[in-house]
N, CA, C, O and the ligand as a Tripos MOL2 file, in Angstrom:
@<TRIPOS>MOLECULE
protein
  265   263    67     0     0
PROTEIN
NO_CHARGES

@<TRIPOS>ATOM
      1 N         180.2420  254.0340  202.9810 N.3       1 MET1
      2 CA        180.7420  254.0080  201.5780 C.3       1 MET1
      3 C         179.9510  255.0480  200.6780 C.2       1 MET1
      4 O         178.7250  254.9700  200.5970 O.2       1 MET1
      5 N         180.6360  255.9790  200.0360 N.am      2 ASN2
      6 CA        179.8970  256.9060  199.4200 C.3       2 ASN2
      7 C         180.4010  256.6900  197.9240 C.2       2 ASN2
      8 O         180.5030  257.6360  197.1430 O.2       2 ASN2
      9 N         180.7130  255.3560  197.5770 N.am      3 TYR3
     10 CA        181.2670  255.0440  196.0550 C.3       3 TYR3
     11 C         180.1250  255.0970  195.0090 C.2       3 TYR3
     12 O         180.2720  255.3960  193.8240 O.2       3 TYR3
     13 N         178.9600  254.7630  195.6260 N.am      4 LYS4
     14 CA        177.7340  254.8020  194.6910 C.3       4 LYS4
     15 C         177.3190  256.0030  194.1670 C.2       4 LYS4
     16 O         176.5770  256.0630  193.1870 O.2       4 LYS4
     17 N         177.8140  257.1230  194.8480 N.am      5 LEU5
     18 CA        177.2850  258.5260  194.4930 C.3       5 LEU5
     19 C         178.0590  258.7920  193.0880 C.2       5 LEU5
     20 O         177.5280  259.5310  192.2590 O.2       5 LEU5
     21 N         179.1850  258.2480  192.8530 N.am      6 THR6
     22 CA        179.8110  258.6090  191.7580 C.3       6 THR6
     23 C         179.2200  258.1320  190.4400 C.2       6 THR6
     24 O         179.0700  256.9120  190.3640 O.2       6 THR6
     25 N         178.8870  258.7930  189.4820 N.am      7 GLU7
     26 CA        178.2210  258.4630  188.2080 C.3       7 GLU7
     27 C         179.2730  257.9630  187.2420 C.2       7 GLU7
     28 O         180.3610  258.5120  187.0730 O.2       7 GLU7
     29 N         178.8490  256.8620  186.6160 N.am      8 HIS8
     30 CA        179.6150  256.3320  185.4510 C.3       8 HIS8
     31 C         179.8340  257.2180  184.2550 C.2       8 HIS8
     32 O         180.8880  257.2650  183.6200 O.2       8 HIS8
     33 N         178.6700  257.9670  183.9850 N.am      9 THR9
     34 CA        178.5610  258.9260  182.9410 C.3       9 THR9
     35 C         179.4990  260.2260  182.9180 C.2       9 THR9
     36 O         179.6520  261.0400  182.0070 O.2       9 THR9
     37 N         180.0690  260.1810  184.1690 N.am     10 SER10
     38 CA        181.0620  261.5130  184.3250 C.3      10 SER10
     39 C         182.2630  261.3400  183.4520 C.2      10 SER10
     40 O         182.8680  262.3480  183.0870 O.2      10 SER10
     41 N         182.6370  260.2220  183.1050 N.am     11 GLU11
     42 CA        183.9160  259.9930  182.4500 C.3      11 GLU11
     43 C         183.4550  259.6830  181.0840 C.2      11 GLU11
     44 O         182.5320  258.9120  180.8230 O.2      11 GLU11
     45 N         184.3000  260.4670  180.0690 N.am     12 LEU12
     46 CA        184.2410  260.3000  178.6460 C.3      12 LEU12
     47 C         185.3870  259.6130  178.0830 C.2      12 LEU12
     48 O         186.5560  259.8330  178.4000 O.2      12 LEU12
     49 N         184.9640  258.7260  177.1880 N.am     13 HIS13
     50 CA        186.0730  258.0860  176.3610 C.3      13 HIS13
     51 C         186.2330  258.4160  175.0440 C.2      13 HIS13
     52 O         185.3610  259.1710  174.6140 O.2      13 HIS13
     53 N         187.1040  258.0730  174.2540 N.am     14 ASN14
     54 CA        187.2170  258.3240  172.8590 C.3      14 ASN14
     55 C         186.5300  257.2530  171.9320 C.2      14 ASN14
     56 O         186.8650  256.0680  171.9250 O.2      14 ASN14
     57 N         185.6850  257.7100  171.2720 N.am     15 CYS15
     58 CA        184.7550  256.7770  170.3590 C.3      15 CYS15
     59 C         185.6590  256.2540  169.3130 C.2      15 CYS15
     60 O         186.4040  256.9570  168.6310 O.2      15 CYS15
     61 N         185.5280  254.8560  169.2280 N.am     16 PRO16
     62 CA        186.2240  254.3030  168.1790 C.3      16 PRO16
     63 C         185.6500  254.5890  166.8520 C.2      16 PRO16
     64 O         186.3780  254.4290  165.8710 O.2      16 PRO16
     65 N         184.2780  255.0440  166.6780 N.am     17 SER17
     66 CA        183.6600  255.1770  165.5260 C.3      17 SER17
     67 C         184.0830  256.5520  164.9380 C.2      17 SER17
     68 O         184.6040  256.6820  163.8300 O.2      17 SER17
     69 N         183.8170  257.5080  165.7530 N.am     18 CYS18
     70 CA        184.0090  259.0110  165.2800 C.3      18 CYS18
     71 C         185.2100  259.6100  165.8080 C.2      18 CYS18
     72 O         185.6050  260.6790  165.3420 O.2      18 CYS18
     73 N         185.8750  258.9790  166.8060 N.am     19 GLY19
     74 CA        187.1340  259.5180  167.2450 C.3      19 GLY19
     75 C         186.9610  260.7410  168.3340 C.2      19 GLY19
     76 O         187.9030  261.1400  169.0180 O.2      19 GLY19
     77 N         185.7090  261.2470  168.3960 N.am     20 LYS20
     78 CA        185.5140  262.2680  169.4550 C.3      20 LYS20
     79 C         185.5290  261.7310  170.8890 C.2      20 LYS20
     80 O         185.2900  260.5320  171.0390 O.2      20 LYS20
     81 N         185.7730  262.4540  171.9020 N.am     21 GLN21
     82 CA        185.6320  262.0900  173.3070 C.3      21 GLN21
     83 C         184.2870  262.2900  173.7840 C.2      21 GLN21
     84 O         183.9160  263.2640  174.4400 O.2      21 GLN21
     85 N         183.5210  261.2390  173.3920 N.am     22 ALA22
     86 CA        181.9180  261.4430  173.8480 C.3      22 ALA22
     87 C         181.4720  260.1080  174.1560 C.2      22 ALA22
     88 O         180.2560  259.9460  174.2530 O.2      22 ALA22
     89 N         182.2150  259.1540  174.3230 N.am     23 LEU23
     90 CA        181.7750  257.7350  174.6110 C.3      23 LEU23
     91 C         181.4910  257.7800  176.1060 C.2      23 LEU23
     92 O         182.4000  258.1470  176.8500 O.2      23 LEU23
     93 N         180.2860  257.4310  176.6210 N.am     24 VAL24
     94 CA        180.1260  257.2380  177.9270 C.3      24 VAL24
     95 C         179.5020  255.9220  178.2870 C.2      24 VAL24
     96 O         178.7080  255.3100  177.5720 O.2      24 VAL24
     97 N         179.9730  255.5140  179.5660 N.am     25 GLN25
     98 CA        179.5290  254.2600  179.9810 C.3      25 GLN25
     99 C         178.3430  254.2370  180.8790 C.2      25 GLN25
    100 O         178.4510  254.5540  182.0630 O.2      25 GLN25
    101 N         177.1780  253.8570  180.3300 N.am     26 TYR26
    102 CA        175.9180  253.9950  181.0120 C.3      26 TYR26
    103 C         175.3910  252.7370  181.6880 C.2      26 TYR26
    104 O         174.4960  252.8560  182.5260 O.2      26 TYR26
    105 N         175.8890  251.5310  181.3790 N.am     27 GLU27
    106 CA        175.8760  250.4090  182.0820 C.3      27 GLU27
    107 C         177.1270  249.8000  182.3980 C.2      27 GLU27
    108 O         178.1570  250.2860  181.9300 O.2      27 GLU27
    109 N         177.1660  248.6870  183.2160 N.am     28 THR28
    110 CA        178.5090  248.1220  183.5320 C.3      28 THR28
    111 C         179.1810  247.6360  182.2380 C.2      28 THR28
    112 O         180.3920  247.8270  182.1270 O.2      28 THR28
    113 N         178.5360  247.0520  181.2900 N.am     29 TYR29
    114 CA        179.2330  246.6420  180.3070 C.3      29 TYR29
    115 C         178.6910  247.4900  178.8900 C.2      29 TYR29
    116 O         178.9070  247.0140  177.7760 O.2      29 TYR29
    117 N         178.1440  248.4780  179.0280 N.am     30 GLN30
    118 CA        177.6560  249.1270  177.7290 C.3      30 GLN30
    119 C         178.2680  250.5860  177.6660 C.2      30 GLN30
    120 O         178.4540  251.2960  178.6540 O.2      30 GLN30
    121 N         178.5380  250.9090  176.4200 N.am     31 TYR31
    122 CA        179.1030  252.2980  176.2030 C.3      31 TYR31
    123 C         178.3440  252.8520  175.1140 C.2      31 TYR31
    124 O         177.9280  252.0890  174.2420 O.2      31 TYR31
    125 N         178.1360  253.9620  175.0630 N.am     32 ARG32
    126 CA        177.3210  254.7000  173.8250 C.3      32 ARG32
    127 C         177.9990  256.1570  173.6170 C.2      32 ARG32
    128 O         178.2360  256.9620  174.5180 O.2      32 ARG32
    129 N         178.2410  256.3110  172.3260 N.am     33 CYS33
    130 CA        178.6770  257.6440  172.0480 C.3      33 CYS33
    131 C         177.5750  258.5990  171.7690 C.2      33 CYS33
    132 O         176.6010  258.3690  171.0520 O.2      33 CYS33
    133 N         177.8800  259.8910  172.5280 N.am     34 LEU34
    134 CA        176.7690  260.7020  172.5590 C.3      34 LEU34
    135 C         176.8930  261.6760  171.3000 C.2      34 LEU34
    136 O         175.9960  262.4730  171.0260 O.2      34 LEU34
    137 N         177.9540  261.5690  170.6250 N.am     35 TRP35
    138 CA        178.0670  262.3290  169.2300 C.3      35 TRP35
    139 C         177.4980  261.6070  168.1670 C.2      35 TRP35
    140 O         176.6380  262.1170  167.4500 O.2      35 TRP35
    141 N         177.9400  260.3690  167.9960 N.am     36 CYS36
    142 CA        177.4490  259.4820  166.4870 C.3      36 CYS36
    143 C         176.5480  258.5020  166.9820 C.2      36 CYS36
    144 O         175.9920  257.8750  166.0810 O.2      36 CYS36
    145 N         176.1700  258.1110  168.3740 N.am     37 GLY37
    146 CA        175.2410  257.2110  168.5480 C.3      37 GLY37
    147 C         175.7740  255.7940  168.4210 C.2      37 GLY37
    148 O         175.0010  254.8440  168.3000 O.2      37 GLY37
    149 N         177.1120  255.6470  168.4470 N.am     38 PHE38
    150 CA        177.8980  254.2640  168.5400 C.3      38 PHE38
    151 C         177.6010  253.6210  169.7380 C.2      38 PHE38
    152 O         177.7110  254.1880  170.8250 O.2      38 PHE38
    153 N         177.2580  252.5560  169.6120 N.am     39 ASP39
    154 CA        176.8050  251.5390  170.7400 C.3      39 ASP39
    155 C         177.6880  250.3860  170.7990 C.2      39 ASP39
    156 O         177.9660  249.7080  169.8100 O.2      39 ASP39
    157 N         178.1550  250.1580  172.0500 N.am     40 ARG40
    158 CA        178.8320  248.8020  172.3270 C.3      40 ARG40
    159 C         178.5680  248.1650  173.6180 C.2      40 ARG40
    160 O         178.6050  248.7560  174.6970 O.2      40 ARG40
    161 N         178.2800  246.8420  173.4360 N.am     41 ASP41
    162 CA        178.0550  245.9470  174.6550 C.3      41 ASP41
    163 C         179.2740  245.1940  174.8270 C.2      41 ASP41
    164 O         179.5130  244.2810  174.0380 O.2      41 ASP41
    165 N         180.2130  245.5130  175.9260 N.am     42 VAL42
    166 CA        181.3650  244.7630  175.9470 C.3      42 VAL42
    167 C         181.2970  243.4070  176.3840 C.2      42 VAL42
    168 O         182.1200  242.5400  176.0890 O.2      42 VAL42
    169 N         180.1910  243.2420  177.1650 N.am     43 SER43
    170 CA        179.7960  241.9300  177.8570 C.3      43 SER43
    171 C         179.6610  240.8060  176.9390 C.2      43 SER43
    172 O         179.7840  239.6150  177.2250 O.2      43 SER43
    173 N         179.3790  241.3470  175.7420 N.am     44 ARG44
    174 CA        178.8850  240.1750  174.5470 C.3      44 ARG44
    175 C         180.0690  240.2310  173.4990 C.2      44 ARG44
    176 O         179.9210  239.5860  172.4610 O.2      44 ARG44
    177 N         181.0840  240.8620  173.6660 N.am     45 MET45
    178 CA        182.3600  240.9470  172.8830 C.3      45 MET45
    179 C         182.8990  239.5120  172.8520 C.2      45 MET45
    180 O         183.1840  238.9600  173.9150 O.2      45 MET45
    181 N         183.0500  238.8800  171.6650 N.am     46 SER46
    182 CA        183.5280  237.5580  171.4960 C.3      46 SER46
    183 C         185.1920  237.7880  171.0350 C.2      46 SER46
    184 O         185.5050  238.3400  169.9800 O.2      46 SER46
    185 N         186.1280  237.2840  171.9830 N.am     47 PRO47
    186 CA        187.4550  237.2490  171.3300 C.3      47 PRO47
    187 C         187.7040  236.5050  170.0680 C.2      47 PRO47
    188 O         188.6540  236.7430  169.3220 O.2      47 PRO47
    189 N         186.7980  235.5860  169.8660 N.am     48 ALA48
    190 CA        186.9380  234.6490  168.6290 C.3      48 ALA48
    191 C         186.4260  235.3230  167.3930 C.2      48 ALA48
    192 O         186.5980  234.7590  166.3130 O.2      48 ALA48
    193 N         185.7480  236.5980  167.4560 N.am     49 LEU49
    194 CA        185.2270  237.0830  166.2840 C.3      49 LEU49
    195 C         186.2350  237.7820  165.4710 C.2      49 LEU49
    196 O         186.8370  238.7890  165.8430 O.2      49 LEU49
    197 N         186.4030  237.1090  164.1880 N.am     50 PRO50
    198 CA        187.2670  237.6190  163.4930 C.3      50 PRO50
    199 C         186.8000  239.1190  162.7990 C.2      50 PRO50
    200 O         185.6330  239.4200  162.5460 O.2      50 PRO50
    201 N         187.8390  239.8700  162.5860 N.am     51 SER51
    202 CA        187.7310  241.2200  162.1520 C.3      51 SER51
    203 C         186.7830  241.2940  160.9390 C.2      51 SER51
    204 O         185.9240  242.1720  160.8580 O.2      51 SER51
    205 N         186.9500  240.4190  160.0720 N.am     52 TRP52
    206 CA        186.3880  240.4940  158.5590 C.3      52 TRP52
    207 C         184.9140  240.1870  158.8180 C.2      52 TRP52
    208 O         184.0770  240.7070  158.0810 O.2      52 TRP52
    209 N         184.5320  239.3680  159.8260 N.am     53 LEU53
    210 CA        183.0340  239.1520  160.1100 C.3      53 LEU53
    211 C         182.4930  240.3990  160.5110 C.2      53 LEU53
    212 O         181.4890  240.8200  159.9350 O.2      53 LEU53
    213 N         183.1190  241.1560  161.5780 N.am     54 ALA54
    214 CA        182.7970  242.4040  162.0710 C.3      54 ALA54
    215 C         182.4040  243.4280  160.9330 C.2      54 ALA54
    216 O         181.3980  244.1370  160.9110 O.2      54 ALA54
    217 N         183.4360  243.3530  159.9710 N.am     55 PHE55
    218 CA        183.4080  244.1970  158.8830 C.3      55 PHE55
    219 C         182.1400  243.9870  158.0490 C.2      55 PHE55
    220 O         181.4730  244.9280  157.6180 O.2      55 PHE55
    221 N         181.8850  242.8560  157.8740 N.am     56 VAL56
    222 CA        180.7980  242.4610  156.9390 C.3      56 VAL56
    223 C         179.2760  242.6270  157.8090 C.2      56 VAL56
    224 O         178.2220  242.8740  157.2230 O.2      56 VAL56
    225 N         179.3630  242.4770  159.0220 N.am     57 ILE57
    226 CA        178.1280  242.9370  159.7300 C.3      57 ILE57
    227 C         177.7580  244.3550  159.6660 C.2      57 ILE57
    228 O         176.6480  244.7910  159.3600 O.2      57 ILE57
    229 N         178.9440  245.1230  160.0280 N.am     58 SER58
    230 CA        178.8710  246.6580  159.8030 C.3      58 SER58
    231 C         178.4330  247.1860  158.5610 C.2      58 SER58
    232 O         177.8870  248.2850  158.4670 O.2      58 SER58
    233 N         178.7110  246.2600  157.3930 N.am     59 SER59
    234 CA        178.4280  246.7080  156.1350 C.3      59 SER59
    235 C         177.1360  246.4900  155.7910 C.2      59 SER59
    236 O         176.5780  247.2480  154.9990 O.2      59 SER59
    237 N         176.4270  245.3050  156.4070 N.am     60 ILE60
    238 CA        175.0680  245.0490  156.2140 C.3      60 ILE60
    239 C         174.2430  245.9010  156.9970 C.2      60 ILE60
    240 O         173.1210  246.1650  156.5640 O.2      60 ILE60
    241 N         174.6950  246.4620  158.2910 N.am     61 LEU61
    242 CA        173.9550  247.3370  158.9090 C.3      61 LEU61
    243 C         173.9160  248.6190  158.2590 C.2      61 LEU61
    244 O         172.9020  249.3160  158.3210 O.2      61 LEU61
    245 N         174.9780  248.9900  157.6230 N.am     62 LEU62
    246 CA        175.1830  250.1260  157.0030 C.3      62 LEU62
    247 C         174.2070  250.3590  155.8080 C.2      62 LEU62
    248 O         173.6160  251.4030  155.5320 O.2      62 LEU62
    249 N         174.1630  249.1400  155.1490 N.am     63 GLY63
    250 CA        173.1760  248.9080  153.8500 C.3      63 GLY63
    251 C         171.8050  249.0300  154.1870 C.2      63 GLY63
    252 O         171.0440  249.5310  153.3590 O.2      63 GLY63
    253 N         171.3260  248.5920  155.4340 N.am     64 LEU64
    254 CA        170.2610  248.7430  155.8770 C.3      64 LEU64
    255 C         169.6460  250.1280  156.0680 C.2      64 LEU64
    256 O         168.4780  250.4470  155.8440 O.2      64 LEU64
    257 N         170.6750  250.9220  156.5380 N.am     65 LEU65
    258 CA        170.4160  252.3330  156.8620 C.3      65 LEU65
    259 C         170.1260  253.2490  155.7320 C.2      65 LEU65
    260 O         169.3470  254.1990  155.8070 O.2      65 LEU65
    261 N         170.8960  252.8570  154.5300 N.am     66 LEU66
    262 CA        170.7800  253.5850  153.3130 C.3      66 LEU66
    263 C         169.5890  253.2790  152.5380 C.2      66 LEU66
    264 O         169.3860  253.8500  151.4670 O.2      66 LEU66
    265 ZN        181.2070  258.4730  168.1220 Zn       67 ZN67
@<TRIPOS>BOND
     1     1     2 1
     2     2     3 1
     3     3     4 2
     4     3     5 am
     5     5     6 1
     6     6     7 1
     7     7     8 2
     8     7     9 am
     9     9    10 1
    10    10    11 1
    11    11    12 2
    12    11    13 am
    13    13    14 1
    14    14    15 1
    15    15    16 2
    16    15    17 am
    17    17    18 1
    18    18    19 1
    19    19    20 2
    20    19    21 am
    21    21    22 1
    22    22    23 1
    23    23    24 2
    24    23    25 am
    25    25    26 1
    26    26    27 1
    27    27    28 2
    28    27    29 am
    29    29    30 1
    30    30    31 1
    31    31    32 2
    32    31    33 am
    33    33    34 1
    34    34    35 1
    35    35    36 2
    36    35    37 am
    37    37    38 1
    38    38    39 1
    39    39    40 2
    40    39    41 am
    41    41    42 1
    42    42    43 1
    43    43    44 2
    44    43    45 am
    45    45    46 1
    46    46    47 1
    47    47    48 2
    48    47    49 am
    49    49    50 1
    50    50    51 1
    51    51    52 2
    52    51    53 am
    53    53    54 1
    54    54    55 1
    55    55    56 2
    56    55    57 am
    57    57    58 1
    58    58    59 1
    59    59    60 2
    60    59    61 am
    61    61    62 1
    62    62    63 1
    63    63    64 2
    64    63    65 am
    65    65    66 1
    66    66    67 1
    67    67    68 2
    68    67    69 am
    69    69    70 1
    70    70    71 1
    71    71    72 2
    72    71    73 am
    73    73    74 1
    74    74    75 1
    75    75    76 2
    76    75    77 am
    77    77    78 1
    78    78    79 1
    79    79    80 2
    80    79    81 am
    81    81    82 1
    82    82    83 1
    83    83    84 2
    84    83    85 am
    85    85    86 1
    86    86    87 1
    87    87    88 2
    88    87    89 am
    89    89    90 1
    90    90    91 1
    91    91    92 2
    92    91    93 am
    93    93    94 1
    94    94    95 1
    95    95    96 2
    96    95    97 am
    97    97    98 1
    98    98    99 1
    99    99   100 2
   100    99   101 am
   101   101   102 1
   102   102   103 1
   103   103   104 2
   104   103   105 am
   105   105   106 1
   106   106   107 1
   107   107   108 2
   108   107   109 am
   109   109   110 1
   110   110   111 1
   111   111   112 2
   112   111   113 am
   113   113   114 1
   114   114   115 1
   115   115   116 2
   116   115   117 am
   117   117   118 1
   118   118   119 1
   119   119   120 2
   120   119   121 am
   121   121   122 1
   122   122   123 1
   123   123   124 2
   124   123   125 am
   125   125   126 1
   126   126   127 1
   127   127   128 2
   128   127   129 am
   129   129   130 1
   130   130   131 1
   131   131   132 2
   132   131   133 am
   133   133   134 1
   134   134   135 1
   135   135   136 2
   136   135   137 am
   137   137   138 1
   138   138   139 1
   139   139   140 2
   140   139   141 am
   141   141   142 1
   142   142   143 1
   143   143   144 2
   144   143   145 am
   145   145   146 1
   146   146   147 1
   147   147   148 2
   148   147   149 am
   149   149   150 1
   150   150   151 1
   151   151   152 2
   152   151   153 am
   153   153   154 1
   154   154   155 1
   155   155   156 2
   156   155   157 am
   157   157   158 1
   158   158   159 1
   159   159   160 2
   160   159   161 am
   161   161   162 1
   162   162   163 1
   163   163   164 2
   164   163   165 am
   165   165   166 1
   166   166   167 1
   167   167   168 2
   168   167   169 am
   169   169   170 1
   170   170   171 1
   171   171   172 2
   172   171   173 am
   173   173   174 1
   174   174   175 1
   175   175   176 2
   176   175   177 am
   177   177   178 1
   178   178   179 1
   179   179   180 2
   180   179   181 am
   181   181   182 1
   182   182   183 1
   183   183   184 2
   184   183   185 am
   185   185   186 1
   186   186   187 1
   187   187   188 2
   188   187   189 am
   189   189   190 1
   190   190   191 1
   191   191   192 2
   192   191   193 am
   193   193   194 1
   194   194   195 1
   195   195   196 2
   196   195   197 am
   197   197   198 1
   198   198   199 1
   199   199   200 2
   200   199   201 am
   201   201   202 1
   202   202   203 1
   203   203   204 2
   204   203   205 am
   205   205   206 1
   206   206   207 1
   207   207   208 2
   208   207   209 am
   209   209   210 1
   210   210   211 1
   211   211   212 2
   212   211   213 am
   213   213   214 1
   214   214   215 1
   215   215   216 2
   216   215   217 am
   217   217   218 1
   218   218   219 1
   219   219   220 2
   220   219   221 am
   221   221   222 1
   222   222   223 1
   223   223   224 2
   224   223   225 am
   225   225   226 1
   226   226   227 1
   227   227   228 2
   228   227   229 am
   229   229   230 1
   230   230   231 1
   231   231   232 2
   232   231   233 am
   233   233   234 1
   234   234   235 1
   235   235   236 2
   236   235   237 am
   237   237   238 1
   238   238   239 1
   239   239   240 2
   240   239   241 am
   241   241   242 1
   242   242   243 1
   243   243   244 2
   244   243   245 am
   245   245   246 1
   246   246   247 1
   247   247   248 2
   248   247   249 am
   249   249   250 1
   250   250   251 1
   251   251   252 2
   252   251   253 am
   253   253   254 1
   254   254   255 1
   255   255   256 2
   256   255   257 am
   257   257   258 1
   258   258   259 1
   259   259   260 2
   260   259   261 am
   261   261   262 1
   262   262   263 1
   263   263   264 2
@<TRIPOS>SUBSTRUCTURE
     1 MET1         2 RESIDUE 1 A MET
     2 ASN2         6 RESIDUE 1 A ASN
     3 TYR3        10 RESIDUE 1 A TYR
     4 LYS4        14 RESIDUE 1 A LYS
     5 LEU5        18 RESIDUE 1 A LEU
     6 THR6        22 RESIDUE 1 A THR
     7 GLU7        26 RESIDUE 1 A GLU
     8 HIS8        30 RESIDUE 1 A HIS
     9 THR9        34 RESIDUE 1 A THR
    10 SER10       38 RESIDUE 1 A SER
    11 GLU11       42 RESIDUE 1 A GLU
    12 LEU12       46 RESIDUE 1 A LEU
    13 HIS13       50 RESIDUE 1 A HIS
    14 ASN14       54 RESIDUE 1 A ASN
    15 CYS15       58 RESIDUE 1 A CYS
    16 PRO16       62 RESIDUE 1 A PRO
    17 SER17       66 RESIDUE 1 A SER
    18 CYS18       70 RESIDUE 1 A CYS
    19 GLY19       74 RESIDUE 1 A GLY
    20 LYS20       78 RESIDUE 1 A LYS
    21 GLN21       82 RESIDUE 1 A GLN
    22 ALA22       86 RESIDUE 1 A ALA
    23 LEU23       90 RESIDUE 1 A LEU
    24 VAL24       94 RESIDUE 1 A VAL
    25 GLN25       98 RESIDUE 1 A GLN
    26 TYR26      102 RESIDUE 1 A TYR
    27 GLU27      106 RESIDUE 1 A GLU
    28 THR28      110 RESIDUE 1 A THR
    29 TYR29      114 RESIDUE 1 A TYR
    30 GLN30      118 RESIDUE 1 A GLN
    31 TYR31      122 RESIDUE 1 A TYR
    32 ARG32      126 RESIDUE 1 A ARG
    33 CYS33      130 RESIDUE 1 A CYS
    34 LEU34      134 RESIDUE 1 A LEU
    35 TRP35      138 RESIDUE 1 A TRP
    36 CYS36      142 RESIDUE 1 A CYS
    37 GLY37      146 RESIDUE 1 A GLY
    38 PHE38      150 RESIDUE 1 A PHE
    39 ASP39      154 RESIDUE 1 A ASP
    40 ARG40      158 RESIDUE 1 A ARG
    41 ASP41      162 RESIDUE 1 A ASP
    42 VAL42      166 RESIDUE 1 A VAL
    43 SER43      170 RESIDUE 1 A SER
    44 ARG44      174 RESIDUE 1 A ARG
    45 MET45      178 RESIDUE 1 A MET
    46 SER46      182 RESIDUE 1 A SER
    47 PRO47      186 RESIDUE 1 A PRO
    48 ALA48      190 RESIDUE 1 A ALA
    49 LEU49      194 RESIDUE 1 A LEU
    50 PRO50      198 RESIDUE 1 A PRO
    51 SER51      202 RESIDUE 1 A SER
    52 TRP52      206 RESIDUE 1 A TRP
    53 LEU53      210 RESIDUE 1 A LEU
    54 ALA54      214 RESIDUE 1 A ALA
    55 PHE55      218 RESIDUE 1 A PHE
    56 VAL56      222 RESIDUE 1 A VAL
    57 ILE57      226 RESIDUE 1 A ILE
    58 SER58      230 RESIDUE 1 A SER
    59 SER59      234 RESIDUE 1 A SER
    60 ILE60      238 RESIDUE 1 A ILE
    61 LEU61      242 RESIDUE 1 A LEU
    62 LEU62      246 RESIDUE 1 A LEU
    63 GLY63      250 RESIDUE 1 A GLY
    64 LEU64      254 RESIDUE 1 A LEU
    65 LEU65      258 RESIDUE 1 A LEU
    66 LEU66      262 RESIDUE 1 A LEU
    67 ZN67       265 GROUP 0 **** ****
């Protein structure tokens, strides 16, 4: 089996944050955008999380950056 020789980072996906094709999978459940630094852990994504809550959290994070 030579499947392990294949690197996950060879595939780029569209970033949901900046829209560029720079999203790499660097762990089984983790993605990061090389362009804008967008980070996503899909293993901890909750289907019950309402979109407004995600908006509030991102707003708070944005406020901390500014
Ligand atoms: Zn991005």
